[in-house]
C-alpha positions in Angstrom: -86.1 -23.2 20.5 -82.9 -21.1 20.4 -82.9 -20.9 16.6 -86.5 -19.6 16.7 -85.6 -16.9 19.2 -82.6 -15.7 17.1 -84.7 -15.8 13.9 -87.4 -13.7 15.4 -84.8 -11.2 16.7 -83.2 -10.9 13.3 -86.6 -10.5 11.5 -87.8 -7.8 13.9 -84.5 -6.0 14.3 -85.4 -2.9 12.2 -89.1 -2.9 12.8 -90.7 -0.1 14.9 -92.9 -1.5 17.6 -93.0 1.4 20.1 -91.2 -0.9 22.6 -94.1 -3.3 22.5 -93.5 -7.0 22.1 -96.0 -9.4 20.5 -96.7 -11.0 23.9 -97.5 -7.7 25.6 -100.0 -6.9 22.8 -101.7 -10.3 23.2 -101.8 -9.9 27.0 -103.4 -6.5 26.6 -106.1 -8.0 24.3 -106.7 -10.9 26.7 -107.1 -8.5 29.6 -109.5 -6.4 27.6 -111.6 -9.5 26.7 -111.6 -10.7 30.3 -113.7 -7.6 31.2 -116.5 -8.9 29.1 -116.7 -12.6 30.1 -117.8 -14.4 33.2 -117.5 -18.0 34.3 -121.2 -18.3 34.9 -122.3 -17.4 31.4 -124.2 -19.5 28.9 -122.6 -20.0 25.5 -125.0 -17.5 24.0 -124.1 -14.8 26.6 -120.4 -15.6 26.0 -120.7 -15.1 22.2 -122.8 -11.9 22.7 -120.2 -10.5 25.2 -117.3 -11.3 22.9 -119.1 -9.6 20.0 -119.6 -6.6 22.3 -115.9 -6.7 23.3 -114.8 -6.9 19.6 -117.1 -4.0 18.7 -115.6 -1.9 21.5 -112.0 -2.9 20.5 -112.6 -1.9 16.9 -114.2 1.4 17.9 -111.2 2.2 20.1 -108.9 1.4 17.1 -111.0 3.7 14.8 -110.9 6.5 17.4 -107.1 6.2 17.8 -106.7 6.2 14.0 -108.8 9.3 13.6 -106.9 11.1 16.4 -103.6 10.1 14.7 -104.8 11.4 11.3 -106.7 14.5 12.3 -105.6 15.4 15.9 -102.9 17.8 16.9 -99.4 16.4 16.1 -97.1 15.5 18.9 -94.1 17.9 18.9 -90.9 15.9 19.4 -88.0 17.8 17.9 -87.5 20.5 20.5 -88.0 23.1 17.7 -91.7 23.6 18.4 -92.3 26.7 16.2 -90.7 25.1 13.2 -92.3 21.8 13.7 -95.8 23.3 14.3 -95.6 25.4 11.1 -94.6 22.3 9.2 -97.5 20.4 10.8 -99.9 23.0 9.6 -98.5 23.1 6.1 -97.6 19.5 5.2 -99.4 16.2 5.3 -98.6 13.7 8.2 -96.4 11.6 5.9 -94.3 14.6 4.8 -94.3 15.9 8.4 -92.6 12.6 9.4 -89.9 13.2 6.8 -89.5 16.8 8.0 -89.1 15.7 11.6 -86.4 13.2 10.5 -84.5 16.1 8.8 -84.9 18.4 11.8 
């Protein structure tokens, strides 16, 4: 068990996860699914509700992705005027590089 923990830490050391761990993401998904299921459901109702939950989850992911690509950028450098003009001029990918340089 200890070897597995140290392997996972070494593998994930330089990965950006926005301070989320794998377990917290799984717990969030489980809580989301629990909103759609009930103990007194038939198997058909369970499957239909899980399909509805999956559809909502995918929709939320698409909305988040759209907002990331086309929404207003989050200004993080403290040099708002420079960062905002770069955001209006460059693509999101290049803007990330500009932010690193700032």
